[in-house]
C-alpha positions as a Markdown table, in Angstrom:
| # | Residue | x | y | z |
|---|---|---|---|---|
| 1 | Asp | 72.9 | 69.4 | 12.5 |
| 2 | Thr | 69.5 | 69.7 | 14.0 |
| 3 | Gln | 69.0 | 72.8 | 11.9 |
| 4 | Ile | 69.3 | 70.9 | 8.6 |
| 5 | Pro | 65.8 | 70.5 | 7.1 |
| 6 | Leu | 64.7 | 66.9 | 6.8 |
| 7 | Gly | 64.0 | 67.3 | 3.1 |
| 8 | Met | 67.6 | 68.5 | 2.6 |
| 9 | Val | 68.9 | 65.3 | 4.3 |
| 10 | Ser | 66.8 | 63.0 | 2.2 |
| 11 | Ser | 67.7 | 64.9 | -1.0 |
| 12 | Thr | 71.4 | 64.7 | -0.1 |
| 13 | Leu | 71.1 | 61.0 | 0.4 |
| 14 | Glu | 69.4 | 60.6 | -2.9 |
| 15 | Ile | 72.3 | 62.5 | -4.6 |
| 16 | Leu | 74.8 | 60.3 | -2.8 |
| 17 | Val | 73.1 | 57.2 | -4.2 |
| 18 | Ile | 73.5 | 58.6 | -7.7 |
| 19 | Ile | 77.1 | 59.4 | -7.1 |
| 20 | Ile | 77.9 | 55.9 | -5.6 |
| 21 | Arg | 76.1 | 54.1 | -8.4 |
| 22 | Gly | 78.1 | 56.1 | -11.0 |
| 23 | Cys | 81.4 | 55.1 | -9.4 |
| 24 | Asp | 83.6 | 52.2 | -10.6 |
| 25 | Pro | 84.6 | 50.0 | -7.7 |
| 26 | Pro | 86.5 | 50.4 | -5.5 |
| 27 | Leu | 84.8 | 53.5 | -4.0 |
| 28 | Pro | 87.1 | 56.3 | -2.9 |
| 29 | Pro | 88.3 | 55.5 | 0.7 |
| 30 | Ser | 86.7 | 58.6 | 2.1 |
| 31 | Phe | 83.3 | 57.3 | 0.9 |
| 32 | Val | 83.6 | 54.2 | 3.1 |
| 33 | Asn | 85.7 | 55.7 | 5.9 |
| 34 | Glu | 83.5 | 58.8 | 6.4 |
| 35 | Leu | 80.3 | 58.9 | 4.4 |
| 36 | Phe | 79.1 | 55.4 | 5.2 |
| 37 | Ser | 79.0 | 55.9 | 8.9 |
| 38 | Val | 77.2 | 59.2 | 8.5 |
| 39 | Val | 74.6 | 57.6 | 6.4 |
| 40 | Val | 74.2 | 54.7 | 8.9 |
| 41 | Gln | 73.8 | 57.1 | 11.8 |
| 42 | Arg | 71.2 | 59.2 | 9.9 |
| 43 | Val | 69.1 | 56.1 | 9.2 |
| 44 | Leu | 69.4 | 54.7 | 12.7 |
| 45 | Met | 68.4 | 58.0 | 14.3 |
| 46 | Ser | 65.6 | 59.0 | 12.0 |
| 47 | Glu | 61.9 | 58.5 | 12.0 |
| 48 | Asp | 61.4 | 60.5 | 8.8 |
| 49 | Pro | 60.1 | 58.1 | 6.0 |
| 50 | Ala | 62.0 | 60.0 | 3.3 |
| 51 | Ile | 65.3 | 59.7 | 5.2 |
| 52 | Leu | 64.6 | 56.0 | 5.9 |
| 53 | Gln | 63.9 | 55.3 | 2.3 |
| 54 | Ser | 66.8 | 57.3 | 0.9 |
| 55 | Gly | 69.2 | 56.1 | 3.6 |
| 56 | Gly | 68.2 | 52.4 | 2.9 |
| 57 | Glu | 68.9 | 53.0 | -0.8 |
| 58 | Cys | 72.2 | 54.6 | 0.0 |
| 59 | Ile | 73.3 | 51.6 | 2.1 |
| 60 | Arg | 72.1 | 49.4 | -0.8 |
| 61 | Ala | 74.3 | 51.4 | -3.2 |
| 62 | Phe | 77.3 | 51.0 | -0.8 |
| 63 | Leu | 76.7 | 47.3 | -0.6 |
| 64 | Ser | 76.4 | 47.0 | -4.4 |
| 65 | Lys | 79.6 | 48.9 | -5.2 |
| 66 | Ala | 81.7 | 48.3 | -2.1 |
| 67 | Ser | 80.8 | 45.2 | -0.2 |
| 68 | Asp | 84.4 | 44.0 | -0.1 |
| 69 | Gln | 85.4 | 47.4 | 1.3 |
| 70 | Leu | 82.7 | 47.3 | 3.9 |
| 71 | Val | 83.9 | 43.8 | 5.0 |
| 72 | Glu | 87.4 | 45.2 | 5.5 |
| 73 | Trp | 86.5 | 48.5 | 7.0 |
| 74 | Ser | 86.0 | 48.9 | 10.7 |
| 75 | Asp | 85.4 | 51.8 | 13.0 |
| 76 | Ser | 87.3 | 52.7 | 16.2 |
| 77 | Thr | 85.3 | 50.2 | 18.2 |
| 78 | Gly | 86.1 | 47.4 | 15.7 |
| 79 | Gln | 82.7 | 47.1 | 14.2 |
| 80 | Thr | 82.7 | 46.4 | 10.5 |
| 81 | Gly | 80.7 | 48.0 | 7.7 |
| 82 | Leu | 78.7 | 44.8 | 7.4 |
| 83 | His | 77.8 | 45.1 | 11.1 |
| 84 | Tyr | 76.4 | 48.5 | 10.5 |
| 85 | Ala | 74.6 | 47.5 | 7.3 |
| 86 | Thr | 73.0 | 44.7 | 9.3 |
| 87 | Gln | 72.0 | 47.2 | 12.0 |
| 88 | Val | 70.2 | 49.3 | 9.3 |
| 89 | Val | 68.3 | 46.3 | 8.0 |
| 90 | Met | 67.3 | 45.3 | 11.5 |
| 91 | Asn | 66.3 | 48.9 | 12.3 |
| 92 | Leu | 64.1 | 49.1 | 9.2 |
| 93 | Leu | 62.4 | 45.7 | 10.0 |
| 94 | Asp | 61.9 | 46.5 | 13.7 |
| 95 | Pro | 58.2 | 45.7 | 14.5 |
| 96 | Ala | 58.1 | 48.6 | 16.9 |
| 97 | Arg | 58.8 | 51.0 | 14.0 |
| 98 | Pro | 56.0 | 52.4 | 11.8 |
| 99 | Glu | 55.1 | 50.1 | 9.0 |
| 100 | Tyr | 56.5 | 52.5 | 6.3 |
| 101 | Ser | 60.0 | 52.0 | 7.5 |
| 102 | Ala | 60.1 | 48.4 | 6.1 |
| 103 | Ala | 58.4 | 49.4 | 2.8 |
| 104 | Phe | 61.7 | 49.6 | 0.8 |
| 105 | Val | 64.0 | 47.2 | 2.7 |
| 106 | Asp | 63.4 | 44.2 | 0.4 |
| 107 | Lys | 65.9 | 45.4 | -2.3 |
| 108 | Leu | 68.4 | 46.1 | 0.4 |
| 109 | Ile | 68.1 | 42.6 | 1.8 |
| 110 | Ile | 68.4 | 41.1 | -1.7 |
| 111 | Val | 71.7 | 43.0 | -2.4 |
| 112 | Phe | 73.0 | 42.2 | 1.1 |
| 113 | Val | 72.5 | 38.5 | 0.5 |
| 114 | Lys | 73.8 | 38.5 | -3.1 |
| 115 | Lys | 76.9 | 40.5 | -2.2 |
| 116 | Val | 77.8 | 39.2 | 1.2 |
| 117 | Gly | 76.1 | 35.8 | 1.4 |
C-alpha cells in the first residue's frame, strides 16, 4: 500500500470517476460495499492535492449515482455512507489543512445537498 506511487492512486481514482459516471443506477453492490470505503480512507488519510481532488470527485460521483445506496449502506460499526461522505467534506474544509484541499469541494457540497438534502 505505501509502495503505490501517489500519481497512480490519483489516476486510479480518476478512472473510477469515469466508470461510476458511466454506470446506470443502482451501482453494482461491490462498488458501494468495497470501493466507496477505500476511496473515503484514501481521501481522509492523504495530504496529496491530486488525491484530494480526485478523491473528492470520486465521492461526488458516488453521491450523484448512488445516494440512495449510500443512505442504506453501513459498515461494521454502523456508520452510513452519508456519514463518510460528510467526513470527506469536513476533512476537505478543515481550516488546519492546506488551502488547496478545499479548492474543489464546492461541487461536492452542491451534489451532496441536491441528492441528500
